[in-house]
Every structure is written in structure tokens, then in C-alpha cells.
ROMAR-830568 format. One line per 3 residues: their letters; for each residue z, y, x of C-alpha. Coordinates in steps of 0.001 Angstrom, whole numbers, plus 524288, in hexadecimal, padded with zeros to 5 digits. Example, Ala and Ser with C-alpha at 12.3 -4.5 7.8 and 13.67 -1.06 7.14 Angstrom:
2
as = 81E78 7EE6C 8300C | 81BE4 7FBDC 83566
END
This chain:
393
xxx = A7FFC B9AAD F6B99 | A74C4 B91CF F6EB2 | A6E42 B967D F634B
xxx = A6FA7 BA358 F643E | A6872 BA243 F7435 | A5DB8 B9B7A F6B4A
xxx = A5BB7 BA635 F62DF | A5AF1 BB006 F6B8E | A5035 BA834 F7363
xxx = A4966 BA713 F6756 | A4B2B BB4B5 F6491 | A4529 BB86B F71A1
xxx = A391D BAF85 F6FC8 | A34EB BB569 F62D2 | A3605 BC227 F66E5
xxx = A2BB9 BBE78 F7244 | A231C BB759 F689E | A2406 BC3EB F608B
xxx = A2020 BCCA2 F6BB6 | A1453 BC41E F713E | A0E58 BC3D6 F6176
xxx = A110A BD35C F606C | A0990 BD6B5 F6CB6 | 9FDB1 BCCBC F682C
xxx = 9FC2D BD659 F5D34 | 9FD45 BE1D7 F64C1 | 9F208 BDD18 F6D3B
xxx = 9E99F BDE47 F60F3 | 9E796 BD02B F5F3E | 9E3E4 BCB64 F5482
xxx = 9F1C1 BC243 F5256 | 9FA36 BC695 F4ABC | A094F BC583 F4A55
xxx = A0FD6 BBD45 F413F | A1948 BC19A F3A2D | A26ED BBCD5 F3573
xxx = A3164 BBBB7 F2F6C | A3E8F BC0E8 F3281 | A432E BB38A F34D9
xxx = A3720 BB106 F3DD1 | A3079 BA89A F35B1 | A230C BAB95 F339F
xxx = A1F2E BAF48 F2658 | A181F BA522 F1D40 | A0E24 BAE78 F1598
xxx = A06DC BB043 F21EE | 9FBFE BA682 F249D | 9FF4F B9C02 F3179
xxx = A0E81 BA014 F2FE0 | A148C B98A7 F3A9B | A2052 B9096 F35B8
xxx = A2E92 B9518 F3A88 | A313D B9465 F4817 | A39DE B892F F49D8
xxx = A41C8 B8FDA F52AA | A456C B9A8C F4B56 | A4ADD B906A F404D
xxx = A529C B88C6 F4A92 | A5937 B9545 F4F06 | A5A59 B99DC F4060
xxx = A6281 B8986 F3D25 | A6AF1 B8CAF F499F | A6FD3 B9919 F4470
xxx = A7142 B94E8 F376E | A7AD1 B88CF F3C42 | A8128 B90EE F4699
xxx = A83C5 B9B14 F3C22 | A8925 B8F55 F31EA | A9168 B888C F3CCA
xxx = A95BA B9741 F4015 | A9954 B9974 F3089 | AA1C9 B8C19 F3209
xxx = AA897 B8E43 F3C4E | AAD8E B9ACA F3774 | AB03C B9364 F2A44
xxx = AB995 B8933 F31D5 | AC0A5 B94CE F3834 | AC41F B999E F2A69
xxx = AC7F0 B8EDE F2577 | AD0DC B8C3B F31A8 | AD67F B989D F3044
xxx = AD8C6 B9783 F21A6 | ADF1C B8B0D F250C | AE836 B8FF4 F2F46
xxx = AEC9D B9924 F235D | AEF4C B8F57 F1B27 | AF89F B8957 F22C1
xxx = AFF2B B950D F2737 | B025F B99AD F1728 | B1044 B9819 F13D6
xxx = B0FB2 B8ADF F09B1 | B19C1 B8FA8 EFF93 | B1EC8 B85F7 EF524
xxx = B18F3 B8B24 EE971 | B24B9 B89CD EDEA4 | B22F1 B7DCF ED386
xxx = B2613 B80AF EC71F | B28B3 B766B EBD03 | B29E4 B74BF EB16B
xxx = B333C B6EE0 EAA9D | B3309 B6A58 E9C1E | B401F B6AF3 E9510
xxx = B434D B5FB6 E8F22 | B4C93 B5F66 E8454 | B564D B521C E82F1
xxx = B5C17 B510D E75F3 | B6AB9 B4C68 E783D | B6C0E B4782 E6CF2
xxx = B6543 B3D15 E6DA9 | B6D0D B37C3 E7C8D | B797C B2EED E7839
xxx = B8488 B364B E7BE3 | B8AB7 B2CB4 E81F0 | B80AA B2B56 E8D17
xxx = B808B B3B8E E8F30 | B8F60 B38FB E8FA6 | B8FFD B2E83 E9983
xxx = B857E B35EE EA16E | B8EAE B4213 EA052 | B98BD B3BB5 EA3C4
xxx = B9364 B3C23 EB299 | B95BA B49A2 EB340 | BA468 B46AC EB5CD
xxx = BA975 B557C EB7CB | BAD9B B5D7E EAC72 | BA792 B690C EB1D2
xxx = B9C4B B60A4 EB12D | B9C0E B5C1A EA2A3 | B9EFA B6A61 EA03C
xxx = B90CE B6D1A EA54E | B8BDE B63B1 E9E94 | B9249 B6932 E908A
xxx = B8D1B B76C8 E9450 | B7D5A B70ED E97C5 | B7C1D B6C2E E8962
xxx = B82DF B6BAE E7C47 | B7FDE B5FD6 E7B39 | B8A90 B5CE2 E8433
xxx = B9216 B65E3 E81AD | B92D2 B6666 E730B | B9C15 B5C38 E69C8
xxx = B93FB B4F16 E6661 | B9213 B4C8F E5AF9 | B9382 B3DBE E5C10
xxx = B9F93 B3DB2 E65BD | BA9DD B3767 E5F14 | BB424 B4165 E65D1
xxx = BAD97 B4C93 E60CE | BA9C2 B4F70 E7097 | B9DF4 B5662 E777F
xxx = B9555 B4C5C E81B3 | B9CFB B5331 E8F34 | BA9FB B5293 E872D
xxx = BA7C3 B43CF E83AA | BA47E B42FE E935C | BB224 B49AD E97A9
xxx = BB98F B428E E8DD6 | BB3B4 B34E6 E947A | BB755 B3BD2 EA23A
xxx = BC454 B3D0A E9F3D | BC66C B3022 E9B4C | BC07D B29B6 EA4FF
xxx = BC553 B309A EADBE | BD39A B34B5 EADE5 | BDE16 B28EF EAE15
xxx = BE6E0 B2B4A EA1D6 | BF2B9 B3268 EA95D | BE77D B3BDB EAC73
xxx = BE378 B3D6D E9E1F | BF1A8 B3F83 E9BB2 | BF014 B4BC2 EA34A
xxx = BE469 B50D0 E9CB6 | BE3F5 B5A0B E9241 | BE1A5 B5405 E845A
xxx = BD4A1 B56FD E7CD6 | BD403 B5EB7 E72AF | BC688 B61FC E6B7F
xxx = BC536 B7012 E6C54 | BCDCA B724D E7672 | BCEB3 B6977 E8251
xxx = BC283 B6132 E863A | BBFFF B56F4 E8BFF | BB83F B5DB9 E9597
xxx = BC477 B6601 E9A3D | BCE1A B59C1 E9AAB | BC382 B54AD EA3F4
xxx = BC42D B60D9 EAD52 | BD23B B6158 EAB88 | BD28B B50C7 EAFEA
xxx = BC9B5 B54B5 EBB0D | BD2B5 B5F4B EBEF7 | BDFC3 B57E3 EBB58
xxx = BE6E2 B5B4D EC846 | BEB10 B6BC5 ECAAF | BF5CD B72BC ECCC1
xxx = BF329 B7BD6 EC00F | C011E B81FE EC2E6 | C0696 B88AD ECEBD
xxx = C162D B8D7F ECE34 | C1B69 B9693 ED91D | C13FD BA22C EDD6C
xxx = C0EE1 B9F76 EE9AC | C078C B919E EE590 | BF878 B92C4 EE503
xxx = BED35 B8A7B EE18A | BE3CC B88E8 EEDC5 | BD98A B8FFC EEE67
xxx = BD8BE B9149 EDF7C | BD7F9 B8319 EDECB | BE279 B7CDE ED354
xxx = BE353 B705D ED934 | BE9B7 B75BE EE668 | BF60C B7EFA EE88E
xxx = BFA7E B86BB EF461 | C05EF B8D9B EF6D6 | C0575 B9BFC EFC8B
xxx = C12BD B9CB1 F02CD | C1E02 B96BB F06E8 | C2286 B94C9 EF824
xxx = C2558 B888A EEF3B | C1902 B87B6 EE476 | C1713 B7CC1 EDCD0
xxx = C0A42 B7911 ED5BD | C07CF B716C ECAD9 | BFC0F B67E4 EC36E
xxx = C02F6 B6A0F EB5DF | BF527 B65D8 EAD97 | BF707 B5729 EB36B
xxx = C02AD B5273 EAC18 | C0553 B42F7 EAF8C | C0C8F B3CAC EA4B6
xxx = C09A4 B2DF6 EA8AA | C013C B260E EB0F1 | BFE51 B2754 EBEBD
xxx = BFA42 B33C2 EC48F | BF54C B3726 ED3AA | BF28C B43B3 ED94F
xxx = BEE8C B4974 EE830 | BF5F2 B5625 EEEA2 | BEDE1 B59DC EFAFE
xxx = BF838 B628A F0300 | BF8AF B6CA3 F0D9C | C07DA B6EDF F1194
xxx = C133F B696D F0C0D | C1356 B6A7F EFD69 | C1750 B6129 EF35E
xxx = C10CE B59DE EE870 | C16EB B51CD EDC85 | C1956 B520A ECDA5
xxx = C2080 B5A2A EC48A | C231C B5B12 EB4D7 | C1856 B613C EADF8
xxx = C1D1F B6F99 EA9CA | C1291 B7471 E9FC8 | C196C B7F2B E9D49
xxx = C1FD8 B840F EA930 | C1C21 B9299 EAB37 | C17F0 B94CD EBAAD
xxx = C1818 BA307 EBA7F | C2675 BA1D5 EB972 | C2996 B9866 EC2D1
xxx = C2AA7 BA346 ECCF1 | C275E BA307 EDC79 | C28AB B9581 EDEC8
xxx = C2A19 B8798 ED965 | C2E5D B7A31 EDDAE | C3069 B6E07 ED323
xxx = C39D6 B66D0 EDD4D | C4440 B6BEC EE615 | C50CF B6A0C EEA2E
xxx = C58E3 B743E EE29A | C609E B7970 EEF56 | C5053 B7DF1 EF1C0
xxx = C509B B89AF EE706 | C4459 B814E EE0C4 | C4C0A B7C9A ED597
xxx = C4C95 B8925 ECCDD | C413D B85BE EC5EB | C45C5 B795A EBFAB
xxx = C4A95 B7D7D EB3FB | C3F8F B84A3 EB007 | C37C5 B7650 EB2EA
xxx = C4109 B6DBF EAC05 | C3DEF B7922 EA08D | C3012 B7376 E9FBD
xxx = C3661 B6670 E9E1A | C2D2B B5CC0 E9287 | C2E07 B5061 E8C9A
xxx = C24E3 B49BD E94FE | C2D2D B4BC9 EA2FD | C3471 B3E0D E9C7C
xxx = C40B5 B3CB7 EA13C | C3F95 B3B2C EAFD5 | C4507 B4622 EB657
xxx = C3AEE B46A6 EC1FE | C35EA B5565 EBE5E | C2CFE B558B ECC0C
xxx = C2D34 B4E47 ED6C5 | C251E B52B7 EE565 | C2158 B4D4E EF286
xxx = C2313 B5568 EFCB9 | C1608 B5510 F0574 | C1D05 B59FC F1189
xxx = C28ED B4F03 F1253 | C25E2 B43D2 F07CC | C316C B4602 F0176
xxx = C31B3 B45A6 EF30D | C38FA B4F9B EE8A4 | C3B51 B4EB2 ED91D
xxx = C44D3 B56F0 ED0FE | C47B7 B554D EC224 | C4A9D B6503 EC330
xxx = C5862 B63DB EC065 | C6254 B5E0F ECBF5 | C5A19 B52A6 ED08A
xxx = C52FA B52D5 EDBE2 | C4DDF B4B5D EE682 | C47B8 B4D76 EF2E4
xxx = C45B9 B3E90 EF86C | C3C68 B377A F0325 | C35B0 B2C27 EFD6A
xxx = C2F74 B1DEF F0103 | C2016 B20B8 F08DB | C2428 B2E46 F098F
xxx = C1D9D B38C0 F12AA | C19BB B456D F1342 | C0B9A B4C99 F1321
xxx = C0535 B57AB F1C53 | BF8CA B6138 F1A14 | BEEAF B5A8D F14B5
xxx = BF40F B4FAE F0F20 | BF1DE B49FC F0073 | BFCD2 B446A EF85F
xxx = BFADE B3DA1 EED9B | C03B6 B3BF2 EE1DB | C042B B2F49 ED788
xxx = C0C99 B32EE ECC0B | C0B59 B25BA EC39B | C1576 B288E EB672
xxx = C148A B19C3 EB1DE | C1BBF B1603 EBF34 | C23A3 B231A EBFE8
xxx = C1E65 B2513 ECF7B | C1A28 B3018 ED805 | C1463 B2B87 EE47A
xxx = C0E63 B3124 EF0BB | C020F B31B3 EF7EA | BFE72 B3849 F0488
xxx = BEEC1 B37AC F0731 | BEAC0 B2D46 EFE0C | BF86E B23DD F0362
xxx = C0351 B2121 EFA99 | C0EE0 B233A F000A | C18B1 B1FF4 EF5A2
xxx = C1F9C B231B EE7D3 | C263D B2F2C EE988 | C2ED4 B304B EDDBA
xxx = C314C B2677 ED17F | C368F B26C8 EC457 | C2CC3 B2F7B EC042
xxx = C2A53 B3268 EB016 | C24F3 B3C67 EA6E3 | C19E8 B4685 EABE9
xxx = C187B B4CDD EB62F | C0CF2 B5771 EBE16 | C0866 B5721 ECA19
xxx = C0EC5 B6219 ED352 | C0D1D B6A46 EE232 | C16D0 B707D EEB1B
xxx = C1678 B7B44 EF46C | C1EA8 B8308 EFBCB | C17AB B862E F0740
xxx = C0E45 B8E2B F0B18 | C0048 B87C0 F0D28 | C04CB B7D6A F0522
xxx = BFABC B7782 EFD91 | BF8A8 B6C8E EF2C9 | BEBEA B6755 EEB59
xxx = BEEC6 B5C8A EE213 | BE1BD B529C EDD33 | BDFD2 B4830 ED451
xxx = BDBE0 B3C2C ED9F3 | BDD88 B2BD8 ED9FC | BE97E B25AC EDED4
xxx = BE768 B2062 EEC99 | BE5F3 B11B2 EEDD1 | BEAE7 B0FD4 EFB8E
xxx = BF3EC B063E EFDF9 | C030D B0DDE EFC86 | C09BB B0F72 F0A08
xxx = C16AA B0A29 F03C3 | C1B49 B0174 EF8A6 | C1D85 B0EF0 EF11C
END
């Protein structure tokens, strides 16, 4: 740099001056060389000492400033390197630990009617059961309850009475303290329609679901929703079908031994078809609630749309009816049993076809029959369609 060049020039001039002084001393002159410190500053203790050389001081200040600028440049470089390394670091999010304070709520100070109203929004029996298992205040009997029920039992009882019709409640088991809880009754209401009885060795539940059945080979089999006994009022059920099954109503037979039925079973069939040999077994299950009506089994033939019924004795009828239509795979058949009017009406894909049978009375259950390999029926509870009927029936 320029400072270094000036310093070299100055250093050469200083050497020349020192050489001249030394030669004068060697000549024997009286002049003595001036002594100086290593910094080039004349020792002030000497008499007549000179002031420091200004040029020398200038170079010293320039050298000091140059050193400072170099040091600053070095620090800047190090800062830039550190800054670059900082951006290259893997910024991991540190876990945040939140300490929650334990809050204890005294539920005895809360009005149970308010808690019961809030719990009613849970709706399902399984959710209410989980609530009962959460806290003893919900699952234990409340001393203030007029019916000696727990909060969950109270909510389940209200749910049954608010959702189920009188006719549906007549199909549910009765509440018995210590034996049959309102929670179990609500669960039964939520699964009101299932095929709990299978008659015949070649009919099975579809995929393990008790609301769906199918035939395993070309052999007759029958499924009954025996837990849902219809004694009065209006009842509606839907059947999703595959193949050519039949769906209808049959008398309740709670004591029927399904294991003694044999290979096949059909509730309605002509005497010449060979399917009537079980009729005496069915009639042996007769009870007072069957009433005097002799229509013990009646079904809708999904393939042709015809109606069949029998008294399990000598009466048998296979007839058409006004509005009759057949169905095919994928269709939904609806049956409406009105025991106040004694009629059985048919719906197809939410469209009313008409009344298939009248003159009915007494108690009945839903049933489905399968006879061909692959025949499938799925039963479900649904609302009565409100679409306009296709005929005056």
C-alpha cells in the first residue's frame, strides 16, 4: 500500500542521515552523534534534545489506523461467517410444556335437570353408557330422583318416551329395576329391527350383520324379526333386496325350536309344493294374541309382485292385487302394517303401490324368505314415505 511505500522511503533517508553522523565522528570532529530511543525519538534527558520527527509520528499514526482498519475488516468477515452459519442451523420447534391446573367441580351444586338436559344431546345409548362410566355422579342412582334412577337412566328413559311411538314402545321390553335398565331398552329401540331367528340350514347373516340375511344355496330359508312384535298401531319397515326373495308378516312364535326345523323352512306355500309339512309345528305355537283372524302368514313375492297367505291349515291363496308390481335387485320394498285398519300396504322405492291384504288383526312379526343362491334381504326401520300414492289404494 501507499503507507508502506512512504515508510520505506523514510527508512532509507534515516539510514543515510545516520551514516553521515557516524562519518563525522570518525573524522575526529567535536560533534557527537545524537542518541535516540528505539522509537526514533530523541532522549529528552539530553541537553538540547530535539522534538520527535513529525514524519516519523505521521507514519506511526498511519500504521495504527491501517491496523485498525484491518482489524475491523477481519471482524466484519467473521460476523458474516457467523451470520451465514446461523441461517444454516436446523430451527427445530422446542416442545411447549403447558401445566394445567386441576379443577374440581362439585356436581352436587348443579341442578340435575340442567345436566340431564345437556346429556340428552348425546342421543345414542353407547354415548350415554360412556358418560355413566365417566363419573359416579352420572352413573349412580340419584337420591333426589323420584323414580330412583341415575342421571343416565333418567336421560335414557326420556329418550325412549320422546322418540318411540306407542306402537313401538309396545314392542320393547318393560323396565324392571335391577334387571332391565332404560339404557338397555334404548339400545333395543335403536336396533328395533333385526333378523334374530333363522330357520333352515342354508340361510345366514350377511357379513355377520343381524339385520341382513342371504341364502347359501338353492334351498328355502326364512328369517324372522321375532323381538319386534306388532300388536297395535301402524308399523313401517323397508327391505333392500337382491335376487328374488319374499317379505311379509308372520305370527309371533317365541317358543319355536329353530334347531328342530330341519334343512328348509317356508311360512307360506301350496300343499302340493311339499313346504307345508311344518304347518302343524307352527300351529302348535298358537296363543291368544293371535286373535280369531286366520291369516297367520302373508308375504309379497318380490319377483312377480303377487301376494300369498295361509292359515297353516287348509286355506291358501296366491293372488294378484290392484297396483301390483314386481321388483328386481337393488330395489327397496316397504311394508306398512296398519293394525288399526287391518291392512298391509306395499311401497316400491318410496312409491306406494297399494294395499296388498286386508282383514288383519292380532299380533305379527316381520319375516323374509330366500330360496335362490345369492338371494339377500336387509331390513331397516324407516319413516313412512309421504309421496303421493300411485293408485287410490
